[in-house]
N, CA, C and O of each residue as an XYZ file, in Angstrom:
1016
protein
N      73.609    110.677    176.249
C      73.226    109.388    176.904
C      72.933    109.669    178.349
O      73.640    110.365    179.077
N      71.863    109.083    178.680
C      71.390    109.119    180.170
C      72.363    108.200    180.838
O      72.931    107.297    180.223
N      72.564    108.476    182.263
C      73.408    107.615    183.029
C      72.585    106.595    183.748
O      72.050    106.821    184.834
N      72.499    105.404    183.066
C      71.593    104.362    183.607
C      72.441    103.169    183.933
O      73.659    103.349    183.915
N      71.995    102.016    184.219
C      72.670    100.797    184.609
C      73.180    100.045    183.370
O      73.863     99.037    183.550
N      72.897    100.461    182.125
C      73.332     99.891    180.971
C      73.811    100.960    179.947
O      73.360    102.104    180.002
N      74.686    100.604    179.054
C      75.354    101.579    178.174
C      75.017    101.089    176.636
O      75.226     99.980    176.144
N      74.447    102.228    176.045
C      74.192    101.924    174.527
C      75.585    102.124    173.761
O      75.884    103.171    173.187
N      76.276    101.156    173.816
C      77.578    101.143    173.151
C      77.506    101.395    171.662
O      78.308    102.157    171.121
N      76.495    100.724    170.949
C      76.362    100.944    169.533
C      76.162    102.455    169.252
O      76.677    103.016    168.285
N      75.354    103.090    170.191
C      75.140    104.544    170.009
C      76.283    105.470    170.125
O      76.409    106.490    169.447
N      77.180    105.017    171.100
C      78.371    105.782    171.292
C      79.264    105.691    170.060
O      79.850    106.694    169.653
N      79.388    104.418    169.415
C      80.199    104.311    168.256
C      79.543    105.052    167.094
O      80.262    105.675    166.314
N      78.188    105.021    166.930
C      77.601    105.768    165.898
C      77.933    107.201    165.987
O      78.240    107.855    164.990
N      77.870    107.699    167.194
C      78.149    109.134    167.409
C      79.626    109.463    167.034
O      79.935    110.456    166.375
N      80.450    108.606    167.477
C      81.929    108.717    167.178
C      82.254    108.853    165.680
O      83.084    109.626    165.201
N      81.522    108.039    165.056
C      81.911    107.849    163.487
C      81.190    109.026    162.848
O      81.804    109.607    161.953
N      80.010    109.454    163.165
C      79.169    110.371    162.399
C      79.529    111.845    162.808
O      79.214    112.754    162.041
N      80.243    112.143    164.107
C      80.425    113.401    164.391
C      81.879    113.601    164.581
O      82.418    113.245    165.629
N      82.546    114.161    163.604
C      84.063    114.355    163.472
C      84.486    115.123    164.734
O      83.843    116.049    165.228
N      85.600    114.647    165.175
C      86.244    115.320    166.388
C      86.034    114.594    167.790
O      86.873    114.646    168.689
N      84.938    113.976    167.872
C      84.642    113.287    169.212
C      85.696    112.433    169.687
O      86.097    112.604    170.838
N      86.229    111.485    168.924
C      87.066    110.596    169.392
C      88.454    111.189    169.721
O      89.044    110.722    170.696
N      88.996    112.117    169.041
C      90.236    112.856    169.316
C      90.052    113.655    170.582
O      90.952    113.636    171.422
N      88.894    114.393    170.794
C      88.802    115.125    171.987
C      88.628    114.190    173.285
O      89.115    114.500    174.373
N      87.935    113.092    173.079
C      87.745    112.251    174.266
C      89.122    111.550    174.581
O      89.414    111.268    175.743
N      89.901    111.293    173.603
C      91.263    110.760    173.821
C      92.105    111.618    174.515
O      92.738    111.248    175.504
N      92.157    112.877    174.006
C      93.026    113.908    174.604
C      92.724    114.084    176.129
O      93.610    114.304    176.955
N      91.445    113.972    176.419
C      91.058    114.286    177.866
C      91.206    112.956    178.708
O      91.626    112.965    179.865
N      90.840    111.858    178.059
C      90.742    110.613    178.958
C      91.645    109.444    178.394
O      91.237    108.284    178.451
N      92.893    109.765    177.840
C      93.779    108.814    177.373
C      94.205    107.641    178.332
O      94.600    106.574    177.860
N      94.123    107.847    179.622
C      94.382    106.954    180.475
C      93.361    105.818    180.611
O      93.603    104.835    181.310
N      92.288    105.960    179.974
C      91.079    104.997    180.074
C      91.028    104.238    178.681
O      91.641    104.631    177.688
N      90.312    103.225    178.716
C      89.937    102.372    177.552
C      89.101    103.293    176.345
O      88.427    104.262    176.695
N      89.186    102.989    175.243
C      88.590    103.606    174.149
C      86.943    103.774    174.483
O      86.280    104.794    174.292
N      86.504    102.594    174.991
C      84.986    102.705    175.266
C      84.572    103.607    176.437
O      83.503    104.215    176.467
N      85.579    103.647    177.475
C      85.312    104.481    178.594
C      85.589    105.887    178.231
O      84.969    106.768    178.828
N      86.561    106.237    177.203
C      86.643    107.552    176.892
C      85.379    108.066    176.255
O      84.970    109.179    176.585
N      84.780    107.404    175.440
C      83.480    107.774    174.741
C      82.442    107.924    175.774
O      81.674    108.886    175.771
N      82.401    106.876    176.765
C      81.347    106.808    177.792
C      81.444    108.128    178.652
O      80.427    108.727    179.001
N      82.548    108.497    178.935
C      82.972    109.723    179.815
C      82.524    110.974    178.799
O      81.844    111.882    179.277
N      82.857    111.004    177.593
C      82.542    112.133    176.769
C      81.072    112.371    176.683
O      80.565    113.491    176.739
N      80.379    111.189    176.537
C      78.772    111.287    176.414
C      78.162    111.927    177.727
O      77.199    112.688    177.634
N      78.705    111.626    178.901
C      78.131    112.180    180.061
C      78.464    113.617    180.249
O      77.629    114.361    180.763
N      79.788    114.121    179.816
C      80.072    115.461    179.770
C      79.205    116.223    178.893
O      78.771    117.309    179.276
N      78.902    115.741    177.711
C      78.138    116.279    176.765
C      76.735    116.425    177.178
O      76.136    117.461    176.891
N      76.175    115.501    177.810
C      74.880    115.550    178.478
C      74.790    116.598    179.505
O      73.727    117.208    179.618
N      75.794    116.877    180.271
C      75.849    117.798    181.258
C      76.251    119.152    180.862
O      76.087    120.098    181.632
N      76.811    119.301    179.608
C      77.123    120.449    179.090
C      78.318    121.076    179.766
O      78.350    122.266    180.080
N      79.345    120.180    179.986
C      80.623    120.609    180.810
C      81.693    120.244    179.796
O      81.524    119.393    178.922
N      82.805    120.943    179.971
C      84.015    120.705    179.252
C      84.704    119.389    179.663
O      84.645    118.943    180.809
N      85.332    118.825    178.688
C      86.128    117.502    179.132
C      87.432    117.948    179.826
O      88.104    118.948    179.574
N      87.645    117.003    180.744
C      88.766    117.329    181.556
C      89.328    115.887    182.129
O      88.638    114.869    182.085
N      90.504    115.917    182.606
C      91.073    114.604    183.281
C      90.181    114.049    184.380
O      89.605    114.784    185.182
N      90.094    112.780    184.386
C      89.241    111.929    185.385
C      90.145    111.313    186.316
O      91.310    111.041    186.025
N      89.561    111.066    187.553
C      90.192    110.279    188.457
C      89.161    109.899    189.562
O      88.080    110.486    189.607
N      89.479    108.940    190.438
C      88.623    108.510    191.506
C      88.655    109.584    192.653
O      89.478    110.499    192.667
N      87.771    109.413    193.534
C      87.814    110.413    194.704
C      89.265    110.146    195.540
O      89.967    111.077    195.933
N      89.541    108.944    195.710
C      90.859    108.651    196.543
C      92.034    109.018    195.707
O      93.062    109.385    196.276
N      91.981    108.954    194.417
C      93.170    109.300    193.622
C      93.389    110.818    193.617
O      94.526    111.287    193.571
N      92.218    111.627    193.666
C      92.437    112.998    193.612
C      92.895    113.475    194.939
O      93.612    114.469    195.057
N      92.434    112.686    196.045
C      93.059    113.044    197.420
C      94.578    112.706    197.404
O      95.379    113.477    197.934
N      94.953    111.621    196.832
C      96.373    111.339    196.871
C      97.133    112.340    196.021
O      98.355    112.408    196.156
N      96.532    113.082    195.200
C      97.168    114.144    194.339
C      97.064    115.471    195.069
O      97.408    116.505    194.498
N      96.626    115.476    196.244
C      96.511    116.796    197.043
C      95.290    117.656    196.546
O      95.294    118.871    196.744
N      94.273    117.053    195.918
C      93.149    117.642    195.571
C      91.828    117.176    196.224
O      91.746    115.999    196.576
N      90.900    117.927    196.390
C      89.602    117.633    197.100
C      88.452    117.835    196.098
O      88.357    118.833    195.383
N      87.492    116.694    196.106
C      86.408    116.860    195.288
C      85.496    117.942    195.956
O      85.366    118.034    197.177
N      84.912    118.705    195.094
C      84.125    119.849    195.690
C      82.709    119.203    196.109
O      82.246    118.199    195.568
N      82.126    119.876    197.086
C      80.781    119.252    197.641
C      79.758    119.428    196.520
O      79.720    120.440    195.821
N      78.913    118.365    196.385
C      77.859    118.480    195.316
C      78.351    118.005    193.879
O      77.568    117.969    192.931
N      79.505    117.692    193.783
C      80.032    117.168    192.386
C      79.398    115.955    192.168
O      79.185    115.177    193.097
N      79.024    115.687    190.830
C      78.327    114.512    190.401
C      79.386    113.616    189.599
O      80.029    114.035    188.636
N      79.471    112.395    190.100
C      80.561    111.431    189.536
C      80.169    111.064    188.286
O      78.997    111.118    187.914
N      81.268    110.618    187.476
C      81.082    110.007    186.097
C      81.125    108.576    186.177
O      81.926    108.055    186.953
N      80.303    107.822    185.415
C      80.178    106.549    185.367
C      81.053    105.883    184.324
O      80.960    106.209    183.141
N      81.894    104.963    184.739
C      82.716    104.039    183.735
C      82.387    102.700    183.885
O      81.685    102.319    184.822
N      82.879    101.878    182.955
C      82.867    100.489    183.018
C      84.157     99.861    183.517
O      85.256    100.116    183.024
N      83.953     99.024    184.527
C      85.309     98.516    185.085
C      85.196     96.989    185.365
O      84.113     96.493    185.678
N      86.313     96.266    185.249
C      86.351     94.821    185.409
C      86.362     94.356    186.875
O      87.128     94.853    187.701
N      85.497     93.398    187.159
C      85.388     92.787    188.476
C      85.524     91.307    188.454
O      84.834     90.608    187.713
N      86.418     90.834    189.269
C      86.565     89.301    189.324
C      85.673     88.644    190.245
O      85.770     88.970    191.428
N      84.780     87.737    189.900
C      83.944     87.029    190.694
C      84.323     85.588    190.905
O      84.419     84.763    189.996
N      84.533     85.352    192.204
C      85.168     83.873    192.489
C      83.984     82.953    192.770
O      82.943     83.285    193.337
N      84.303     81.723    192.281
C      83.193     80.711    192.493
C      83.744     79.752    193.679
O      84.894     79.317    193.622
N      82.939     79.463    194.679
C      83.378     78.746    195.814
C      82.511     77.447    195.807
O      81.377     77.385    195.331
N      83.228     76.351    196.432
C      82.347     75.132    196.563
C      81.647     75.278    198.034
O      81.756     76.311    198.694
N      80.920     74.136    198.473
C      80.314     74.235    199.788
C      81.245     74.450    200.878
O      80.833     74.961    201.919
N      82.522     74.096    200.738
C      83.406     74.220    201.954
C      83.982     75.751    201.939
O      84.770     76.121    202.809
N      83.575     76.538    200.986
C      84.039     77.891    200.954
C      85.547     77.994    200.232
O      86.299     78.956    200.394
N      85.816     76.956    199.496
C      87.053     77.033    198.820
C      86.861     77.617    197.431
O      85.808     77.409    196.828
N      87.861     78.355    196.890
C      87.755     78.932    195.582
C      88.044     77.824    194.510
O      89.114     77.216    194.520
N      87.080     77.582    193.601
C      87.249     76.627    192.600
C      87.267     77.291    191.184
O      87.314     76.526    190.221
N      87.239     78.484    190.989
C      87.178     79.083    189.869
C      86.969     80.650    190.030
O      86.667     81.156    191.111
N      87.151     81.357    188.885
C      86.798     82.792    188.841
C      86.629     83.132    187.463
O      87.177     82.553    186.525
N      85.723     84.247    187.376
C      85.613     84.831    185.943
C      85.500     86.369    186.186
O      85.225     86.899    187.262
N      85.757     86.991    185.009
C      85.768     88.523    185.103
C      84.661     88.972    184.319
O      84.443     88.568    183.177
N      83.900     89.881    184.985
C      82.771     90.503    184.439
C      82.930     92.080    184.397
O      83.700     92.627    185.187
N      82.221     92.786    183.501
C      82.419     94.186    183.528
C      81.099     94.884    183.948
O      80.017     94.632    183.417
N      81.296     95.854    185.027
C      80.071     96.523    185.592
C      80.293     97.948    185.501
O      81.414     98.399    185.263
N      79.184     98.746    185.695
C      79.280    100.140    185.659
C      79.344    100.643    187.090
O      78.581    100.208    187.952
N      80.322    101.621    187.342
C      80.601    102.213    188.625
C      80.543    103.720    188.548
O      81.080    104.290    187.599
N      79.978    104.332    189.406
C      80.048    105.871    189.359
C      81.005    106.417    190.342
O      80.657    106.871    191.432
N      82.294    106.354    189.895
C      83.295    106.519    190.780
C      84.431    107.622    190.567
O      85.367    107.866    191.329
N      84.119    108.237    189.334
C      85.144    109.184    188.733
C      84.692    110.606    188.769
O      83.518    110.893    188.533
N      85.655    111.564    189.079
C      85.345    112.984    189.079
C      86.253    113.688    188.132
O      87.404    113.283    187.971
N      85.772    114.753    187.480
C      86.572    115.551    186.570
C      87.481    116.410    187.404
O      87.216    116.685    188.574
N      88.647    116.864    186.729
C      89.559    117.804    187.392
C      88.709    118.959    187.756
O      88.879    119.463    188.867
N      87.724    119.487    186.873
C      87.205    120.766    187.232
C      86.206    120.643    188.433
O      85.633    121.628    188.900
N      86.034    119.354    188.908
C      85.158    119.080    190.090
C      85.978    119.110    191.374
O      85.465    118.754    192.435
N      87.332    119.556    191.296
C      88.194    119.438    192.400
C      88.978    120.740    192.643
O      89.139    121.568    191.746
N      89.432    120.882    193.817
C      90.350    122.062    194.212
C      91.481    121.534    194.953
O      91.357    120.498    195.607
N      92.606    122.193    194.895
C      93.784    121.806    195.577
C      95.181    122.087    194.922
O      95.394    123.162    194.363
N      96.081    121.146    194.999
C      97.366    121.267    194.531
C      97.271    121.395    192.964
O      96.299    121.027    192.305
N      98.380    121.949    192.477
C      98.340    122.104    190.960
C      98.591    120.701    190.277
O      99.443    119.901    190.664
N      97.772    120.515    189.253
C      97.749    119.180    188.573
C      98.444    119.111    187.269
O      98.157    119.934    186.399
N      99.362    118.167    187.056
C     100.206    118.064    185.786
C      99.650    116.858    185.096
O      99.913    115.742    185.545
N      98.845    117.017    183.960
C      98.266    115.885    183.329
C      99.383    115.066    182.570
O     100.391    115.585    182.092
N      99.080    113.727    182.519
C     100.081    112.955    181.791
C      99.852    113.205    180.326
O      98.765    113.644    179.950
N     100.870    112.934    179.442
C     100.776    113.150    178.029
C     100.223    111.975    177.376
O     100.477    110.837    177.769
N      99.439    112.241    176.344
C      98.812    111.052    175.524
C      99.840    110.494    174.686
O     100.975    110.967    174.749
N      99.545    109.434    173.820
C     100.486    108.852    172.862
C     100.947    109.937    171.906
O     100.141    110.646    171.304
N     102.439    110.066    171.762
C     102.929    110.909    170.962
C     102.881    110.507    169.508
O     102.607    111.278    168.589
N     103.208    109.076    169.375
C     103.354    108.513    168.109
C     102.993    106.976    168.232
O     103.020    106.385    169.312
N     102.701    106.472    167.207
C     102.369    104.967    167.078
C     103.463    104.337    166.104
O     103.743    104.809    165.002
N     104.006    103.270    166.636
C     105.108    102.429    166.012
C     104.642    101.161    165.339
O     104.359    100.184    166.033
N     104.544    101.121    163.966
C     103.981     99.878    163.396
C     104.783     98.669    163.723
O     104.208     97.610    163.978
N     106.214     98.778    163.731
C     107.026     97.611    163.992
C     106.771     97.033    165.395
O     106.559     95.835    165.584
N     106.806     97.946    166.350
C     106.522     97.658    167.720
C     105.039     96.901    167.980
O     104.884     95.971    168.771
N     103.986     97.495    167.148
C     102.808     96.906    167.369
C     102.791     95.558    166.630
O     102.274     94.649    167.279
N     103.216     95.261    165.495
C     103.311     94.035    164.897
C     104.012     92.940    165.818
O     103.511     91.820    165.925
N     105.126     93.275    166.448
C     105.786     92.397    167.347
C     104.837     92.128    168.570
O     104.582     90.969    168.900
N     104.350     93.138    169.195
C     103.451     93.003    170.358
C     102.186     92.071    170.134
O     101.734     91.281    170.963
N     101.703     92.310    168.868
C     100.467     91.520    168.456
C     100.716     90.193    167.923
O      99.792     89.411    167.700
N     102.041     89.891    167.692
C     102.524     88.692    166.990
C     101.857     88.539    165.618
O     101.300     87.501    165.264
N     101.952     89.628    164.886
C     101.486     89.565    163.534
C     102.606     89.979    162.670
O     103.378     90.824    163.123
N     102.818     89.468    161.404
C     103.853     89.734    160.517
C     103.295     90.474    159.288
O     102.102     90.336    159.015
N     104.149     91.307    158.478
C     103.643     91.820    157.380
C     104.558     91.435    156.287
O     105.784     91.494    156.379
N     103.879     91.025    155.211
C     104.553     90.337    154.112
C     104.482     91.267    152.853
O     103.641     92.166    152.868
N     105.237     91.132    151.847
C     105.052     91.949    150.602
C     103.742     91.756    149.951
O     103.281     90.615    149.988
N     103.047     92.711    149.342
C     101.782     92.663    148.701
C     101.917     91.763    147.549
O     102.843     91.970    146.765
N     101.068     90.745    147.345
C     101.229     89.843    146.221
C      99.821     89.450    145.677
O      99.607     88.312    145.257
N      98.882     90.409    145.695
C      97.494     90.247    145.170
C      97.393     90.525    143.701
O      97.951     91.506    143.211
N      96.747     89.748    143.046
C      96.724     89.905    141.538
C      95.754     91.068    141.270
O      95.859     91.626    140.178
N      94.850     91.486    142.110
C      93.809     92.540    141.938
C      94.469     93.914    142.371
O      94.711     94.172    143.550
N      94.727     94.737    141.366
C      95.511     96.070    141.800
C      94.510     96.946    142.462
O      94.964     97.928    143.051
N      93.242     96.761    142.466
C      92.385     97.568    143.293
C      92.184     97.221    144.693
O      91.474     97.870    145.461
N      92.861     96.134    145.007
C      92.837     95.660    146.403
C      93.848     96.479    147.228
O      95.005     96.569    146.818
N      93.501     97.029    148.272
C      94.260     97.957    149.160
C      95.153     97.325    150.075
O      96.238     97.789    150.423
N      94.575     96.080    150.507
C      95.428     95.265    151.491
C      94.588     94.019    151.711
O      93.431     93.871    151.319
N      95.349     93.103    152.417
C      94.473     91.861    152.829
C      95.245     91.219    154.105
O      96.392     91.550    154.405
N      94.544     90.341    154.759
C      94.965     89.660    156.006
C      94.654     88.176    155.838
O      93.606     87.763    155.341
N      95.716     87.348    156.322
C      95.442     85.989    156.285
C      96.189     85.447    157.608
O      97.303     85.863    157.926
N      95.546     84.577    158.280
C      96.193     84.047    159.416
C      96.549     85.216    160.360
O      95.730     86.035    160.779
N      97.877     85.196    160.647
C      98.386     86.311    161.530
C      99.434     87.216    160.642
O     100.469     87.697    161.104
N      99.030     87.345    159.430
C      99.877     88.044    158.366
C      98.975     89.130    157.680
O      97.802     88.926    157.366
N      99.616     90.247    157.492
C      99.005     91.330    156.613
C      99.822     91.715    155.470
O     101.008     91.390    155.408
N      99.238     92.398    154.557
C      99.965     92.890    153.399
C      99.156     94.063    153.031
O      97.926     94.089    153.076
N      99.996     95.128    152.629
C      99.409     96.489    152.301
C      99.942     96.821    150.911
O     101.145     96.762    150.660
N      99.015     97.172    150.006
C      99.348     97.526    148.655
C     100.294     98.746    148.655
O      99.919     99.779    149.211
N     101.625     98.671    147.997
C     102.487     99.706    148.143
C     101.989    101.109    147.493
O     102.607    102.157    147.676
N     100.925    101.025    146.792
C     100.286    102.114    146.174
C      98.985    102.450    146.729
O      98.206    103.179    146.116
N      98.679    101.872    148.033
C      97.387    102.100    148.526
C      97.200    103.671    148.823
O      98.102    104.427    149.185
N      95.906    104.003    148.608
C      95.649    105.550    148.830
C      95.951    105.974    150.170
O      96.552    107.032    150.353
N      95.574    105.212    151.159
C      95.917    105.578    152.557
C      96.519    104.394    153.333
O      95.832    103.664    154.048
N      97.760    104.256    153.163
C      98.524    102.932    153.676
C      98.313    102.815    155.146
O      98.162    101.703    155.651
N      98.296    103.916    155.868
C      98.220    103.755    157.372
C      96.880    103.329    157.737
O      96.744    102.541    158.673
N      95.877    103.767    157.095
C      94.400    103.323    157.349
C      94.227    101.938    157.024
O      93.491    101.213    157.693
N      94.916    101.512    155.959
C      94.780    100.037    155.352
C      95.428     99.145    156.454
O      94.932     98.065    156.777
N      96.507     99.628    156.988
C      97.358     98.835    157.920
C      96.486     98.710    159.149
O      96.399     97.593    159.660
N      95.817     99.745    159.694
C      94.894     99.503    160.836
C      93.751     98.577    160.567
O      93.346     97.768    161.402
N      93.221     98.732    159.313
C      92.130     97.925    158.892
C      92.508     96.480    159.004
O      91.788     95.686    159.608
N      93.735     96.098    158.373
C      94.065     94.745    158.246
C      94.410     94.063    159.607
O      94.098     92.909    159.899
N      95.144     94.994    160.451
C      95.373     94.632    161.736
C      94.206     94.252    162.513
O      94.191     93.317    163.314
N      93.158     95.073    162.223
C      91.796     94.729    163.072
C      91.255     93.412    162.573
O      90.701     92.662    163.377
N      91.380     93.067    161.267
C      90.882     91.835    160.867
C      91.502     90.616    161.689
O      90.838     89.677    162.129
N      92.772     90.768    161.815
C      93.509     89.650    162.672
C      93.212     89.620    164.197
O      93.087     88.607    164.884
N      93.121     90.915    164.603
C      92.921     91.022    166.223
C      91.470     90.619    166.503
O      91.144     90.102    167.572
N      90.606     90.873    165.502
C      89.168     90.577    165.752
C      88.888     88.988    165.510
O      87.794     88.497    165.791
N      89.890     88.273    165.002
C      89.634     86.958    164.628
C      88.938     86.535    163.283
O      88.529     85.402    163.030
N      88.869     87.689    162.425
C      88.197     87.483    161.136
C      89.051     86.400    160.301
O      88.488     85.558    159.601
N      90.384     86.481    160.421
C      91.231     85.634    159.481
C      91.379     84.201    160.043
O      92.141     83.437    159.450
N      90.769     83.810    161.049
C      90.734     82.416    161.318
C      90.107     81.513    160.424
O      90.468     80.338    160.352
N      89.107     82.030    159.677
C      88.322     81.250    158.765
C      88.851     81.285    157.455
O      89.050     80.236    156.843
N      89.110     82.439    156.946
C      89.604     82.656    155.561
C      90.429     83.941    155.450
O      90.558     84.717    156.397
N      90.926     84.108    154.362
C      91.693     85.272    153.891
C      90.621     86.409    153.761
O      89.573     86.282    153.129
N      91.040     87.621    154.487
C      90.245     88.868    154.249
C      90.880     89.732    153.247
O      91.884     90.370    153.564
N      90.353     89.817    151.987
C      90.876     90.696    150.900
C      89.948     91.743    150.645
O      88.785     91.576    150.280
N      90.565     92.929    150.870
C      89.574     94.156    150.890
C      89.752     94.931    149.490
O      90.611     95.789    149.285
N      88.875     94.522    148.641
C      88.702     95.140    147.346
C      87.192     95.362    147.166
O      86.424     95.079    148.085
N      86.778     95.832    146.070
C      85.450     96.125    145.848
C      84.525     94.846    145.870
O      83.305     94.921    146.014
N      85.234     93.644    145.710
C      84.526     92.361    145.676
C      84.413     91.749    147.077
O      83.912     90.634    147.227
N      84.839     92.417    148.022
C      84.827     91.845    149.371
C      83.235     91.573    149.845
O      82.424     92.491    149.721
N      82.879     90.446    150.321
C      81.551     90.146    150.707
C      80.985     91.185    151.659
O      81.687     91.573    152.592
N      79.792     91.648    151.486
C      79.208     92.570    152.375
C      78.957     91.975    153.683
O      78.018     91.198    153.852
N      79.806     92.328    154.669
C      79.735     91.509    155.989
C      80.065     92.399    157.100
O      80.878     93.316    156.987
N      79.417     92.119    158.196
C      79.830     92.931    159.452
C      81.221     92.944    159.775
O      81.656     93.801    160.545
N      82.026     92.005    159.219
C      83.425     92.136    159.401
C      84.121     93.383    158.987
O      85.008     93.923    159.647
N      83.654     93.804    157.844
C      84.237     94.937    157.150
C      83.959     96.271    157.951
O      84.786     97.180    158.029
N      82.654     96.294    158.563
C      82.349     97.453    159.412
C      83.147     97.341    160.655
O      83.499     98.423    161.125
N      83.508     96.282    161.289
C      84.169     96.217    162.386
C      85.600     96.651    162.170
O      86.115     97.506    162.890
N      86.248     96.053    161.166
C      87.623     96.477    160.811
C      87.783     97.917    160.530
O      88.648     98.604    161.074
N      86.906     98.373    159.642
C      87.019     99.809    159.295
C      86.703    100.718    160.486
O      87.335    101.769    160.591
N      85.805    100.403    161.360
C      85.574    101.233    162.433
C      86.826    101.248    163.393
O      87.107    102.291    163.982
N      87.498    100.233    163.541
C      88.680    100.089    164.377
C      89.636    101.067    163.644
O      90.181    101.935    164.325
N      89.879    101.001    162.345
C      90.761    102.010    161.606
C      90.318    103.397    161.677
O      91.187    104.269    161.677
N      89.175    103.699    161.734
C      88.635    105.085    162.087
C      89.111    105.541    163.322
O      89.713    106.607    163.453
N      88.816    104.637    164.377
C      89.273    105.074    165.681
C      90.724    105.331    165.796
O      91.169    106.335    166.352
N      91.439    104.429    165.275
C      92.923    104.572    165.370
C      93.463    105.880    164.763
O      94.279    106.586    165.355
N      92.945    106.171    163.510
C      93.331    107.334    162.669
C      92.838    108.651    163.520
O      93.545    109.659    163.553
N      91.661    108.581    164.160
C      91.179    109.674    164.839
C      92.065    110.030    165.993
O      92.381    111.207    166.166
N      92.523    108.997    166.864
C      93.334    109.157    167.860
C      94.648    109.707    167.660
O      95.155    110.517    168.436
N      95.218    109.251    166.580
C      96.477    109.520    166.069
C      96.572    110.823    165.231
O      97.661    111.305    164.919
N      95.393    111.367    164.884
C      95.422    112.593    164.101
C      95.814    112.394    162.628
O      96.406    113.251    161.973
N      95.432    111.185    162.158
C      95.878    110.757    160.705
C      94.825    110.977    159.756
O      93.656    111.013    160.138
N      95.157    111.136    158.479
C      94.238    111.468    157.305
C      93.308    110.172    157.171
O      93.528    109.117    157.767
N      92.268    110.399    156.325
C      91.439    109.307    155.949
C      90.075    109.096    156.634
O      89.355    108.125    156.403
N      89.758    110.158    157.559
C      88.536    109.900    158.274
C      87.204    109.976    157.363
O      86.234    109.239    157.536
N      87.283    110.833    156.508
C      86.216    111.047    155.498
C      85.950    109.774    154.754
O      84.823    109.279    154.773
N      86.954    109.219    154.092
C      86.947    108.018    153.409
C      86.472    106.859    154.285
O      85.662    106.017    153.898
N      86.999    106.877    155.416
C      86.677    105.716    156.352
C      85.180    105.667    156.819
O      84.528    104.638    156.997
N      84.728    107.023    156.994
C      83.279    107.123    157.369
C      82.416    106.711    156.214
O      81.430    105.993    156.384
N      82.786    107.165    155.031
C      81.992    106.539    153.909
C      81.997    105.082    153.580
O      81.034    104.463    153.128
N      83.098    104.628    153.834
C      83.290    103.152    153.781
C      82.453    102.315    154.813
O      81.922    101.253    154.487
N      82.371    102.807    155.982
C      81.669    102.290    157.097
C      80.154    102.374    156.682
O      79.465    101.354    156.704
N      79.702    103.435    156.351
C      78.215    103.672    156.078
C      77.826    102.899    154.732
O      76.685    102.476    154.547
N      78.761    102.762    153.898
C      78.446    101.967    152.692
C      78.176    100.571    152.914
O      77.231    100.014    152.356
N      79.091     99.879    153.833
C      78.875     98.492    154.139
C      77.614     98.429    155.007
O      76.812     97.530    154.755
N      77.352     99.279    155.993
C      76.142     99.100    156.787
C      74.840     99.186    156.057
O      73.860     98.570    156.475
N      74.788    100.006    154.864
C      73.568    100.128    154.167
C      72.441    100.474    154.949
O      71.360     99.909    154.784
N      72.650    101.521    155.936
C      71.560    101.873    156.819
C      71.156    100.985    157.982
O      70.256    101.312    158.755
N      71.856     99.834    158.090
C      71.509     98.914    159.200
C      72.335     99.292    160.494
O      73.407     99.892    160.422
N      71.807     98.932    161.572
C      72.389     99.227    162.863
C      73.351     98.100    163.320
O      73.139     96.938    162.974
N      74.258     98.391    163.987
C      75.105     97.383    164.646
C      74.736     97.143    166.053
O      74.006     97.946    166.634
N      75.214     96.044    166.665
C      74.651     95.783    167.996
C      75.728     96.151    169.109
O      76.916     96.230    168.796
N      75.348     96.347    170.255
C      76.103     96.737    171.345
C      77.472     95.853    171.542
O      78.561     96.307    171.894
N      77.180     94.547    171.246
C      78.402     93.481    171.374
C      79.278     93.904    170.236
O      80.480     93.902    170.498
N      78.919     94.278    168.988
C      79.773     94.554    167.897
C      80.575     95.813    168.214
O      81.773     95.821    167.934
N      80.005     96.871    168.774
C      80.656     98.086    169.141
C      81.625     97.819    170.274
O      82.654     98.494    170.323
N      81.383     96.886    171.192
C      82.329     96.576    172.317
C      83.565     95.935    171.685
O      84.691     96.223    172.090
N      83.349     95.038    170.659
C      84.422     94.427    169.886
C      85.336     95.407    169.344
O      86.551     95.328    169.527
N      84.753     96.378    168.645
C      85.432     97.322    167.836
C      86.315     98.168    168.949
O      87.514     98.343    168.732
N      85.752     98.641    170.037
C      86.350     99.361    171.029
C      87.554     98.625    171.577
O      88.592     99.254    171.782
N      87.475     97.346    171.823
C      88.370     96.529    172.455
C      89.533     96.267    171.544
O      90.654     96.176    172.043
N      89.345     96.125    170.123
C      90.234     95.835    169.158
C      91.143     97.085    168.933
O      92.365     96.976    168.825
N      90.497     98.251    168.870
C      91.234     99.515    168.747
C      92.100     99.811    169.831
O      93.207    100.301    169.607
N      91.685     99.547    171.064
C      92.362     99.768    172.276
C      93.757     98.872    172.218
O      94.880     99.283    172.510
N      93.438     97.693    171.817
C      94.694     96.665    171.763
C      95.705     97.145    170.714
O      96.906     97.129    170.983
N      95.259     97.564    169.545
C      96.149     98.007    168.514
C      96.884     99.281    169.002
O      98.103     99.400    168.873
N      96.223    100.080    169.478
C      96.865    101.439    169.937
C      97.914    101.229    170.916
O      99.029    101.738    170.807
N      97.539    100.446    171.914
C      98.477    100.119    173.089
C      99.699     99.363    172.561
O     100.825     99.575    173.011
N      99.452     98.499    171.621
C     100.566     97.686    171.004
C     101.653     98.518    170.437
O     102.816     98.136    170.570
N     101.366     99.674    169.787
C     102.349    100.522    169.064
C     102.717    101.666    169.860
O     103.487    102.482    169.354
N     102.246    101.866    171.132
C     102.523    102.968    171.948
C     103.936    103.006    172.585
O     104.259    103.942    173.316
């Protein structure tokens, strides 16, 4: 990906799903950042042909006793900025948060100085903790269709006790709730589920979560996503929704 003023989020998601190992490698190196920024940083390292390494701002490296080498090229990430709205008298009457691209981060390999001890990534993910943090409950599976792996309704999920990959199904159903899919109707994931972008969103979230945590089911998840897409492309907005939901679910159970 070229470093421009815009980001092809859909392209990053497509690479992440179609090229095994990208998500886990990006997470291992950049776990202190959002899922979207992890992949954004990965894409720039790949374009430069450099190894992945921990990231920090110039000031942060200085605070850690390290100095950025002369001529080092910064990494661009997406960051939130609060924009205040003022009246004619200069008084603040409102504010909104927008996301902009900033080229402010440098790799550990771009610095010299004191020894650096990187922080550890998530060691495990706790479903109970995540359910509580997300205000979602899990109920016993009560679907008449035995082929159904799981379903979500309102702020409730259920996973078939004989689901092939229960952890993947759990992430999938959580994603339906976090993404707001269950506001309108129950999401029942069987072969009869309507072909809808909601399935691509939920399964992409499950794929990211399984990748980060080193869980099985990536091959099945990839096939599921490709099957629902039917060769169609997703939008950058959809990709951003997927990254945001995965981030929220992972943090909730950390």
